[in-house]
C-alpha positions as CSV (number, residue, x, y, z in Angstrom):
1,M,144.9,64.7,139.9
2,S,148.6,65.3,141.1
3,A,150.0,68.7,141.1
4,S,152.4,67.9,138.2
5,R,149.6,66.7,136.0
6,I,147.6,70.0,136.8
7,D,150.7,71.9,135.8
8,D,151.0,70.0,132.7
9,A,147.4,70.7,131.7
10,R,147.9,74.4,132.3
11,N,151.1,74.4,130.1
12,E,149.1,72.7,127.3
13,V,146.6,75.6,127.4
14,S,149.1,78.5,127.8
15,G,151.7,77.0,125.6
16,G,152.1,76.4,121.8
17,D,149.0,74.1,121.7
18,W,146.6,76.5,123.4
19,Y,144.4,76.8,120.3
20,R,143.6,73.1,120.6
21,S,141.7,73.5,123.9
22,P,138.1,72.9,123.6
23,L,137.3,75.8,125.8
24,V,139.2,78.2,123.6
25,L,137.6,76.9,120.5
26,I,134.1,77.3,121.9
27,A,134.9,80.8,122.9
28,A,136.4,81.5,119.4
29,A,133.1,80.3,117.9
30,V,131.0,82.6,120.1
31,V,133.2,85.5,119.2
32,V,132.8,84.8,115.5
33,A,129.0,84.4,115.9
34,G,128.9,87.8,117.4
35,I,130.7,89.5,114.7
36,V,128.5,87.9,112.1
37,A,125.4,89.2,114.0
38,V,126.8,92.8,114.0
39,V,127.3,92.6,110.3
40,I,123.8,91.3,109.7
41,T,122.2,94.0,111.8
42,T,124.3,96.7,110.1
43,V,123.1,95.5,106.6
44,G,119.5,94.8,107.7
45,G,118.8,97.8,109.7
46,D,119.0,98.8,113.3
47,D,116.6,96.4,114.6
48,G,118.5,93.5,113.0
49,T,115.7,92.6,110.5
50,A,115.9,92.8,106.7
51,D,114.2,95.6,104.9
52,I,111.8,93.3,102.8
53,A,109.0,95.2,101.0
54,T,105.7,93.4,101.0
55,A,102.7,93.9,98.8
56,D,101.0,96.0,101.6
57,D,104.0,98.3,101.7
58,V,103.9,99.2,98.1
59,S,101.5,101.6,96.5
60,P,100.8,101.2,92.9
61,D,102.5,103.8,90.8
62,P,100.4,104.2,87.6
63,A,103.3,105.9,85.9
64,A,105.3,102.7,86.4
65,G,102.8,100.6,84.7
66,V,100.0,98.4,85.9
67,T,99.3,94.6,85.4
68,F,95.8,93.6,85.4
69,G,94.3,90.2,86.1
70,A,95.3,87.2,88.0
71,D,93.8,83.8,88.9
72,D,92.4,85.1,92.1
73,I,91.1,88.4,90.7
74,P,87.4,88.3,89.3
75,E,86.7,90.0,85.9
76,S,83.2,90.9,87.2
77,A,82.2,91.2,90.9
78,D,79.6,92.6,93.3
79,V,79.6,96.3,93.7
80,E,78.1,98.7,96.3
81,V,76.7,102.1,95.4
82,S,75.1,104.6,97.6
83,G,73.1,107.8,96.5
84,D,70.5,108.4,93.8
85,A,71.3,107.1,90.4
86,L,71.7,109.8,87.8
87,P,69.1,110.3,85.1
88,L,69.8,108.5,81.7
89,Y,72.3,110.4,79.5
90,E,70.9,111.0,76.1
91,G,73.0,113.9,74.9
92,G,71.8,117.4,74.7
93,V,71.0,119.3,78.0
94,D,72.2,117.1,80.9
95,D,69.9,117.1,83.9
96,A,72.7,115.4,85.9
97,I,75.1,118.4,85.9
98,G,75.2,119.9,89.2
99,R,73.8,116.9,91.1
100,A,75.6,114.7,93.6
101,A,77.1,111.7,91.9
102,P,76.5,108.2,93.3
103,V,79.3,107.1,95.6
104,V,80.9,103.8,94.8
105,D,81.2,102.3,98.2
106,A,82.9,99.0,97.1
107,A,84.3,97.7,93.8
108,V,87.1,95.3,93.1
109,S,90.2,96.5,91.5
110,L,91.2,94.6,88.4
111,A,94.9,95.1,89.4
112,S,95.1,94.0,93.0
113,G,91.7,92.3,93.7
114,E,91.3,94.7,96.7
115,T,88.0,96.5,97.4
116,L,88.1,100.1,96.5
117,R,86.0,103.0,97.5
118,L,85.5,106.1,95.2
119,E,84.3,108.9,97.5
120,P,84.2,112.6,97.3
121,G,87.4,114.5,97.9
122,T,89.1,113.6,94.7
123,P,88.2,115.1,91.3
124,R,87.9,112.3,88.9
125,V,86.8,111.3,85.4
126,I,85.2,107.7,85.4
127,G,85.1,105.9,82.1
128,F,82.8,102.8,81.3
129,L,84.3,100.5,78.7
130,A,83.2,97.0,77.5
131,H,85.8,94.6,76.0
132,W,83.8,93.5,73.2
133,C,82.5,96.9,72.0
134,P,84.2,98.3,68.7
135,H,83.9,101.7,69.9
136,C,85.6,101.0,73.1
137,Q,88.2,99.1,71.3
138,A,89.0,102.2,69.3
139,E,88.8,104.4,72.3
140,L,91.0,102.6,74.8
141,P,94.4,103.0,72.9
142,E,93.8,106.6,72.6
143,L,92.9,107.1,76.1
144,A,96.0,105.0,77.1
145,D,98.2,107.2,75.1
146,W,96.6,110.4,76.3
147,L,97.0,109.6,79.9
148,A,100.7,108.6,79.4
149,A,101.6,111.9,77.8
150,S,99.2,114.2,79.7
151,P,99.9,115.1,83.4
152,L,96.6,115.5,85.2
153,A,95.7,118.4,87.6
154,E,96.8,118.0,91.1
155,N,94.9,115.3,92.8
156,A,92.7,114.5,89.8
157,E,92.5,110.7,88.6
158,F,91.1,108.6,86.0
159,V,89.1,105.3,86.9
160,A,88.0,103.0,84.3
161,V,85.0,100.6,84.8
162,S,85.2,97.2,83.0
163,T,81.5,96.7,82.3
164,A,79.0,94.4,80.4
165,L,81.2,91.3,80.5
166,R,80.6,88.8,77.7
167,P,82.8,85.7,77.9
168,D,81.9,84.6,74.4
169,Q,82.8,87.9,72.9
170,G,86.3,89.3,71.7
171,N,89.0,90.6,74.0
172,F,88.1,88.2,76.8
173,P,89.2,88.5,79.4
174,P,89.2,92.3,79.6
175,S,92.1,92.3,82.0
176,Q,94.4,91.1,79.1
177,W,92.7,93.8,76.9
178,F,93.8,96.6,79.4
179,N,97.2,95.0,79.5
180,R,97.6,95.0,75.9
181,D,96.8,98.6,75.3
182,E,99.0,99.5,78.4
183,L,96.4,101.6,80.2
184,K,98.1,103.2,83.3
185,A,95.1,103.8,85.5
186,T,92.8,102.3,88.1
187,V,90.4,99.8,86.8
188,I,87.4,98.4,88.8
189,V,84.9,95.8,87.6
190,D,81.2,96.1,87.3
191,D,78.8,93.4,88.4
192,G,76.8,91.2,86.0
193,S,73.8,93.5,85.9
194,G,75.9,96.7,85.1
195,T,74.9,98.3,88.4
196,L,77.9,100.9,88.1
197,L,77.0,101.8,84.4
198,S,73.3,102.4,85.1
199,S,74.0,104.1,88.5
200,F,75.8,106.9,86.6
201,G,73.0,107.1,84.1
202,F,74.5,105.4,81.0
203,G,72.9,102.8,78.8
204,G,75.8,102.4,76.4
205,F,79.7,102.8,76.1
206,P,82.2,104.2,75.9
207,A,80.8,106.8,78.3
208,F,82.6,109.3,80.7
209,V,81.5,111.4,83.7
210,A,83.6,114.1,85.3
211,I,82.9,114.6,89.0
212,D,84.6,117.5,91.1
213,A,86.1,117.1,94.5
214,D,82.7,117.7,96.3
215,G,81.3,114.7,94.5
216,V,79.2,116.9,92.0
217,V,78.7,116.1,88.4
218,I,80.4,118.6,86.1
219,E,80.0,116.9,82.7
220,R,79.1,113.7,80.9
221,L,80.0,112.5,77.5
222,S,79.4,109.4,75.5
223,G,80.9,107.7,72.3
224,N,84.4,108.1,70.9
225,I,85.3,111.4,72.4
226,G,89.1,111.0,71.6
227,P,91.8,113.2,72.9
228,A,89.7,116.3,72.5
229,G,87.1,114.9,74.7
230,F,89.6,113.9,77.4
231,E,91.0,117.4,77.3
232,Q,87.6,118.7,77.9
233,L,86.6,116.6,80.8
234,F,89.9,117.0,82.6
235,G,90.0,120.6,81.8
236,H,87.5,121.2,84.5
237,F,90.1,120.4,87.2
238,S,93.0,122.7,85.8
239,G,93.4,126.3,86.7
């Protein structure tokens, strides 16, 4: 290329048509891309990733409501229990009081489908409910209302057990029953043999057991206990 043509090319780049140069256009594109990357990093976080919450990052908040049931969540499932079963509760003097309660080593959550373990360390009341039982149908809305209006003692919790599944009876599936009555609590499912129900010494429902943080049985009640019964059971954990 002659010197005059080289000079002409330089003049095209440095003169009024400089912005038409391919090299300049490429450089401009790189600069713009860099600015966009900085903006995205600023919005998404220091590491340049978006702050997307996943199911594993979010803990269920009972106060915010719980949705039970899904296509992949069983309404009844295998359970694992360790420790001695409690004697059958028949009212009157309860031989189970002061004894170690069985430990639920594995049971499926009706809200998440995850396997949960109810171990000592947390004071709790466990309630056993059957979707087709008229007494349970009367008890559940009262229980849901009481839990929604009554702050529990620190670290205390209520866990419901959906037991005695009968697909040919009313309120099936039980997950929709719990949703309809707006229960805001953990619900786990019993197996087809009622292993959880019998392990805690119950032969009917509704039935409730209060267990302290050491895993020791404090009190058991059965039948429609209503708000007064709930106050009585959870009263063991206050003060």
